[in-house]
N, C-alpha and C positions, 0 to 999 in steps of 0.2 A: 504494500500499499504506500502511495506517495505521501511523504510527510511534509514536503515543502508546500506552503500555502500559495494560492494564486496572488500575484502582485496586483497592485491597484491599476496599473496600466493594462494588464491582462483582463481584468474584470471590465474595465472601460471598453477595451477593444471587443471583448465578447458582446457586451451590451449594445454597442453601436451596430452590431449585425442584425438586430431586430428593428433598427430604425427604418430601413427601406421597406421591410415587410409591413411595418405599422402604418407608414404614411400612405402606402398604396391601398392596404386593406381599409384604412380609415375613410379615405375618399370614396371607395366603392360602397362602403356601408352607409355613409351619410348622403352621398350625392348621386350615385349611379341610377337608382330607381327613379329618383326625381328627374334626372337628366333625360332618361328614356321617355317618361310620360310628359314632362313639361317643356322640354327643349326639342328632342327629336320627334315628338308627337306619336310615340308608340303606345297603343292601348295598354293599360295596367296588366291585363292578363298575359299578353304576349311578352311584355317586359319581364314578368316573373318567370315565364318559360325560358327566356334567354339565360337568365341568371341560374335557373335550376339545372339546365342542361350542362352548363360548364362545371357545376359542382358534382353532378352525377358522374361526369368523366373522371373527377377526382377519385371516385370510388374504385376506379381501375388504376389510375396512375400513382396514387399515393402509396398503396402497399407495394406496387411494382418498383417504384423508385426507392422505397424504404429498404426492400430486400436487396436491390442492386447496390445501394450505397453500403449495406452491411457487407457485401461481398467485394467491394472495391479495395484494391491494394495499390498503394503509391507511396512515395517518400513523404507526401503530405497527409498521409492517413486515409481514412475512408470517406470523409465528408467534404473536405476543402476542394477537391477537384470538381465536384458537382457545382459548388458555388461559383467557382472561377469561370466555368464554361457557360453558365446559365444566366449570369447577372445581366449582361448586355441584352440578350433576347427578352428577358423579363421587362426591362425598361421600355423597349421598343413596343412590345405588344400591349403594355399598360397605356402608353400614349395613344395608340390606335383605337382604344375603346372610346375616346372622347371626340372622335372624328365622325362627321355625318357626311359620307361620300356621295350620297344620292338622296333624292326626294321620294324615290319609289319605295313604298312601305314594305313590300315583299322582299325586295333586294336588301333593304336596310336590315330587316329581321335576320336574314341569313348571313349578312356581313358580321353582325354582332355575335351570332352563334359561333362563327369560325374564329373570330378574334378571341372570344371567351375561352374556347377550347385551347387555343395556343397560349394565351396568358396563364391559364390555370396549370398547364403543363410546366411552364418555366418557373412559375411561382413555387410549385412543389419541389422542383429541382434545386431551388435555392433554399427555401425555408425549411423543408423537412431535414436535410442534412445539418443545417445550422442548429435546429432545436435538439437534434440527436447528439450534439457536441457536449452537452452539459455533463453527462456522467463520464465522458471521456476526459474532461478537463480537471475534475475533482471527484473524489469518492467520499468526501466528508459530508455528513448529514446536514449540518447547519451551514457549511460553506456553499452547498447547493442552493439553499434558500437565499443566501446573500447574493450569489451569482444571478439568480433569477430576479432579485431586486434590481440589480444593475440592468439586466436585460429589459425588464418592464419599465424601468425609468426612462430608457431610451425609446421604448415602445410607446409609452404614454407621452413622453416629450415629443416624439416624432408626430404623434397624433395632434398634439397642440400646435406644433409648428405648421403642420399641413393645413390646419384651420386658419392660422394667422396668414399663411401664404394665400389661401383661398380668399380670405377677406380682403387682402391687399389687391389681388388680381381682379376680383369682382368690382371693387371700388374704382380701380383704374379703367377697366375695359367695358364694364356693363353700361349699356345705353338703354334705359327703360323705355325711351320714346321710339326705339327701333327694335321691334321684336325679331327682325330678320337676322340680327347679328348677335343674338344671345348665346350662340354656341361658341363664339370665339374665346371668352374667358375660360371655358371648360377645356378647350383644346390647349391653350397656353398653360393652364394649370397642370394638365396631364404631361406636357413636355417637361415642365420644371420639376415635378415630382419624380419623373422617370429618371432624370439626371441624378437627383439626390439619392434615389434608391440604388442606382448602379455604384455611385461613389461610396456610399456607406458600406456596401457589401465588401468592396475591395479593401476598405480601411480595416474592417473586421478580420479579414484574412491575413493582412500584413501583421496585425497586432498579436494574433494567437498562434501563428504557424510554428513558432519556436516551441511553445508549450505543447502543441499537438505532437511534434516530433519527439519531444522529451517523454511524453506519456507513452508514445508508441514503443520507445526503447525499453521503458520500465514494465510496461504491460503489453507485450506483443500479442497481436490477434492472429491466431492460427487460421488456416484455411478452413472455411466453412461452406458447406454445400448450399447452393442456392435452393430455396424451398419455394413451393408453389403457393399461389394465393390461398388455396384451401387450407394448406398447412399453417399459413400465417394467421388465418382467422382462428384455427384451432389453438395456436399458441396464445393468441390474445384472450380468447374466451375461457381458456383453462386457468388463467390467472385471476382469481376472484378479486384481489385488491385492485387490479387494473380495471375490471368491470365497474367497480364503484367510482373510480376516478373518471372514467369515461362518462358515466352518468352524471356525476357532479358537474363536470365541465360542459357537457352538452346542454343541460337545461339552463345553467347559468349563462352560458354564451348565447344560447337562443334567445333568452330574455333580453340580453344586451343588444343583439342584432335587431330584434324587432323594435326595440325602443329607439335605437340609433336611426333606423330607416324611416320611422313614422314621425320623428321629431320635426323635420322640415315642413311636413304637412300640418302638424299640430300647431307649430308656431304661426304659420302663414294663414291657415284656414280657420282654426279654432280660436287661437289667442288674438288674431287680427294684428299681429306685430310685423314690423318691417323684416325683410329677409336677413339683414345684417344681425338682427337680434339672435337668430338661430346660431350663427357662428360664434357670437359672443357667449352664449349659454354653453355651447359645447366646449369652448375653451375653458370656462369656469369648472365644468364637470371634470374634464381631463386634468386640469391643473390641480384640483383637489385630490383626485386619484393619485397623481404623481407625488404629492406631498405625503399622502397617507401610506404609500408603499413601504417606506422605511420604518414608519411607525408600526404597521402591521408585521413587518419582518422581525422587528425587535420583540414584539409581543408574542410572535409565534414561538420564539425560543423559550420564553417563560411559560406560555399558556398551552402551547401546542397548536398544530396547524388546524385541527378540527374546531377548536374554540374560536380561533381568530376568524375562520370562515363563517361560523354561526353569527358572531357579533357584526361583521361587515354585511352580511346578507340581510340581517334583520333591519339594519339602517336603510338598506337599498329598497327593501319591500315597502317601508313606510313612505319613502320618497315617491315610489311608483304610484301608490294609492293616492297620495296627495295630489298628483297631477290630474287625476280624474275629477277632483273636486274644484279645480281652478276654473275661474270664469274669465271671459275675454278681457284682456288689458291688465290683468293682475301680474305685472312684471316682477315686482319685488318679491312676492310670494314664490314665483317660479324660480327666481335666482336663489332663494333659501333652499328650496327643494333640490336645486341643481348641485349645491354644495353637499347636501346630505347624500344624494345619489352617488356623487363622486367618491365620498369617503367609503361608501359601502362597496361599490363595484370594483374597487382596486383589489379586493380579496379574490374576486373571480379571475383576475389576471395572475395573481401571485401564487395562491395556494394549490390549485390543481396541477400547475406545471412544476411546482416544487415537490409534488408527490410522485411524479413519474420516474425520476431517477431511482427512488426507493423501490418502485415496482420492478424496474429492470434488474436490480440487485437480487430481488427475490426470484426472478426468473432464472438468473444465472445459478443461484443456489440449487434450484430444482432441476435445471437442465444441463448445467456446466457450460453454457454458451452465452456469449454477450450478443444480444439481439435488440439493441436500442432502436435500430431503424424501424423495426416492426411496430413497436409500441408508439414511437413518435409519429409513424405514418398514420396510425389510427387517431392519434390526438389531433394532428393537423387536419385529417379528414373530418373529424367531428367539428373542428373550428370552421371549416369551409361549409360543411353541411348546415351548421347552425345559421351561417350567413345566407346560404341559398334557400333553405327552407323558410327562413324568416321573410326574405324578400319575395319568395314565390307566394307564400300564404298572404302576405300583405297585398301583393298585386291582385290576387283573386278576390280577397275581401273588399278592396277598394272598387274593383270592377262590379261586383255584385251589389255594392251599396249605392251604385249610381254615380260614382265619381266620374267627373268629366275631365278627359285629358286635354292638354293644350293643342292649339292649332297654330301652325307656323304663321308668323307675322300678324297674329291676332292678340288682343288683350287676354290676360288670364281669366278663365271662366269662374263664375260663382258656383260653389258647391252646394248640393241639396242637403237638407237636415240629415238624411239617412247616411250620407257620406261623412258628415261631421261626427255623428254618433259612432260610426265605425272607427274613426280616427281616435276618439276618446277611449273606446274599448281596447284598442290595440296599444295605447300608451300606458294603460294601468292594470286592469284586471288580468289580461293574458300574461304579461310578464311576472306579475305577482304570483300567480299560480305555478308558473314554471320555476320560480325561485324557491317556493315551498317544497317542490319535489327534490330540488338539488340539496336542500337542507336535510331532508329525510335520508337521502343517500349518504350524505356526509356523516350523519349520526352512526351509521353502521360501518364506515371505513375502518379496516382492521389494523393498519400499520401505524403504530405510535412510535415515538422516538426510541423508546425502550425496545420495542420489537425490531426496529431497524438496526440497533446496535448489536443485537444478537445475530441478526442476518450477516452483518459485516464480519463479526468474529468467526462465524462458521464458514464464510467465504474465504477468509484468510487461511483457515486451516485447510480447506479444500484445495486452494491454489498451491499451498506448500506441499501437500501430498501429491498433487499432479506434477509439480516440478521435480520432486524426488523420484517419481516413477519414470520421468523422461530423462 
């Protein structure tokens, strides 16, 4: 077991690797459905289908790339080569999602389908190997939580920065009197974020490659046979602790994505506030979440991961239910609920991801193999499915409620009462129910810090025995 702790620079370098993933995912969560319906003029149902198809493809490419990265052998380890060769294609395909190349609705639909498939492939090839690096950089229980604090600091910080950039670009380029040019700010935003995503990925690689090489020398990975998708599924579902983590993460992430995607409609159509207010509110939520990350990280060492998740999620539920009670124009109350929500949702970033390295240790104890790629593949898949399912359900819900999509070069339409009520239901009761389910699963999660310490001790004995035999 490596005794040398990670340096501050290594932690920062690892953290910046999630910056690119965060800024791209954040804009997709907050703006893409709105862009499809209100800028490109795609009906909400079809917009939801576009987003769902791309994520269903992830059901294939996530486990496939996870297994392939597990089997990759190079002087830079198993994960870094994937990040190196996929970073630039990721940026290009992200930018192309904000282009409107034709006014033909059928051609436009298929254009976005194709770009979505390509983007999700390259996103997986960068993000999945990156997330699987955590247990390869350190085997210390608390250091993994600290490392994830750095990761999600950059993640939430990136989310905030992406909103600040969006606010600046929209302020400079938006022309409310000319509806025909409203797509330009989104395209410029896509290009800027693509460049930042590419650059941050390469900064991460440069900062941690020495540590990766060192870990590879101290804990060499033997040749492992590539396993099929069915075997990967069996590996995942045979680990009971992992199933709990997957459930905790899926329901809390789905609640987050539904909230993030409906907020632009909630602010504009229900609260009757200017579009800039939406971005300001999201900056407040993400800023609070960023500040609370290190508070929750410290508390998790004293109280445990489960207790911290309970405390944060309860705050989050209170904030969600409060949004349903708000009336149009009550901005100050909304700002207060935004702070409360931000304090709570930061635990959904931190805790499930800090549980996964412990799950992979348990798997190695039971099987004798290091298969982080499989478990992280399913976590990334759950993250993407949460986004896709949330956006798809919202698209269908809005369409059935009578929501009226925008028409090119025309003023924004007024929404019927049925659509407004659908927006309120999506902002509060639905996320609250999902969060309650995640709390129930967290209650039964079996791996405490004491249990993980026992696992590490048995792993050390197992590795020493294997080394003596070889």
